[in-house]
C-alpha positions in Angstrom: 103.3 124.7 59.2 105.6 127.5 60.4 107.0 125.3 63.1 107.7 122.5 60.6 109.6 124.9 58.3 111.6 126.2 61.3 112.5 122.7 62.3 113.6 121.8 58.7 115.7 124.9 58.4 117.3 124.5 61.9 118.0 120.7 61.7 119.3 120.3 58.2 120.1 116.8 57.2 123.1 115.8 55.2 122.9 112.8 52.9 126.0 111.1 51.6 126.1 109.2 48.4 127.4 105.6 48.9 128.1 102.9 46.3 126.5 99.6 47.3 127.1 97.1 44.5 124.3 94.7 44.0 121.5 96.7 45.6 118.5 97.0 43.3 115.4 99.0 43.8 112.6 98.5 41.2 109.2 99.8 40.5 106.5 100.3 43.1 104.2 97.4 43.7 100.5 98.7 43.4 99.2 96.4 46.2 101.6 97.5 48.9 102.9 100.9 47.6 106.4 99.7 48.3 109.2 99.4 45.8 110.5 95.9 44.8 114.0 95.2 46.1 116.5 92.4 46.1 117.6 92.8 49.7 116.4 92.5 53.3 117.1 94.9 56.1 117.8 93.7 59.6 120.2 94.3 62.5 122.3 91.1 62.2 125.1 92.2 64.4 122.8 93.6 67.1 124.3 97.1 67.2 121.1 99.0 66.8 121.8 99.8 63.1 120.1 98.3 60.1 122.3 96.1 57.9 121.6 95.2 54.3 121.3 91.5 53.3 121.8 90.7 49.7 121.6 87.3 47.9 125.4 86.8 48.1 126.7 89.2 50.9 125.9 91.3 53.9 126.6 95.0 54.4 127.1 95.9 58.0 126.4 99.5 59.0 128.5 101.7 61.2 127.9 105.4 62.0 125.5 105.7 59.1 127.9 104.3 56.5 128.6 100.8 55.1 132.4 100.5 55.3 134.3 98.3 52.8 135.8 96.2 55.6 132.3 95.4 56.9 130.9 94.0 53.6 131.0 90.3 54.4 130.0 87.1 52.6 127.3 84.7 53.7 128.2 81.8 55.9 130.5 79.2 54.4 127.8 76.6 53.6 125.7 75.3 50.8 123.0 78.0 50.9 121.2 77.4 47.7 117.7 78.1 49.0 115.3 80.8 50.3 116.5 83.1 53.0 114.7 85.2 55.6 115.6 87.1 58.8 113.9 87.0 62.2 115.5 89.1 64.9 119.2 88.9 64.2 119.1 85.3 62.9 119.5 84.4 59.2 117.2 81.5 58.2 118.0 79.5 55.0 115.6 76.8 53.8 116.3 74.4 51.0 114.0 71.5 49.8 115.3 69.2 52.7 117.1 71.4 55.1 116.6 74.4 57.5 119.7 76.2 58.7 119.9 79.1 61.1 122.9 81.4 61.4 123.8 84.3 63.7 126.7 86.7 63.2 129.0 86.9 66.2 132.0 89.2 66.4 134.0 88.1 63.3 132.2 85.0 62.1 128.9 83.2 61.4 127.7 80.7 64.0 125.3 77.9 63.0 122.6 77.7 65.5 120.3 75.0 63.9 120.5 72.4 61.1 117.4 70.4 60.7 116.7 67.9 58.0 113.1 67.1 56.8 
């Protein structure tokens, strides 16, 4: 316990307040013990930092912050469906279509478009 207190005192952390419009954190779900949210967390640009994916935009992280110029919109496409992330790819499924996107440099690249 004494070691833990010394580590906490020596390595103090600083937390900075940041406004992220659209991010919602709700009540804790009793089954999982986790809060309900309206976002996904993934490393879309493969820089080792977690990015926040909202229903209408993506916040890319740099040096522990989410700069205004890295708050980007979703791919320019009809994406009225359900979305998920696997690795650094964004999957969007509608009733008859599956589309997969990946973020490269300054734009979205469509990897797959499958009709079913």
